[in-house]
C-alpha positions in Angstrom: 142.5 126.9 164.4 144.1 123.5 164.7 141.4 122.0 162.6 141.8 124.6 159.9 145.6 124.1 159.8 145.2 120.3 159.5 142.6 120.8 156.7 145.0 123.1 154.8 147.9 120.5 155.0 145.8 117.4 154.4 144.7 116.5 150.9 141.5 115.0 152.2 140.8 118.4 153.8 141.2 120.1 150.4 138.7 117.6 148.9 136.2 118.4 151.6 136.6 122.1 151.0 136.1 121.6 147.2 133.0 119.6 147.8 131.7 122.2 150.2 132.2 125.0 147.6 130.5 122.9 144.9 127.6 122.2 147.3 127.2 125.9 148.1 127.1 126.8 144.4 124.6 124.1 143.6 122.4 125.2 146.5 122.5 128.8 145.3 121.4 127.7 141.8 118.6 125.5 143.2 117.3 128.1 145.5 117.3 130.8 142.8 115.5 128.4 140.4 112.9 127.5 142.9 112.2 131.1 143.7 111.9 132.0 140.1 109.6 129.1 139.2 107.6 129.7 142.4 106.8 133.3 141.6 105.9 132.5 138.0 103.7 129.6 139.1 102.0 131.8 141.6 101.2 134.3 138.8 99.9 131.6 136.5 97.6 130.1 139.2 96.3 133.6 140.0 95.5 134.3 136.4 93.7 130.9 136.0 91.7 131.4 139.2 90.6 134.9 138.1 89.6 133.7 134.7 87.5 130.8 136.2 85.6 133.2 138.4 
């Protein structure tokens, strides 16, 4: 609790919290994009493999 209180009063703590929020948003976007591209790539590779056989 002491750490949270110090972070709330300290400007550096606010900067760290803002960076943490930005990092979380970026990670959500990256993970979503990778999952979308991954499933689409899997479908494309499956179609190519079935057309070759």
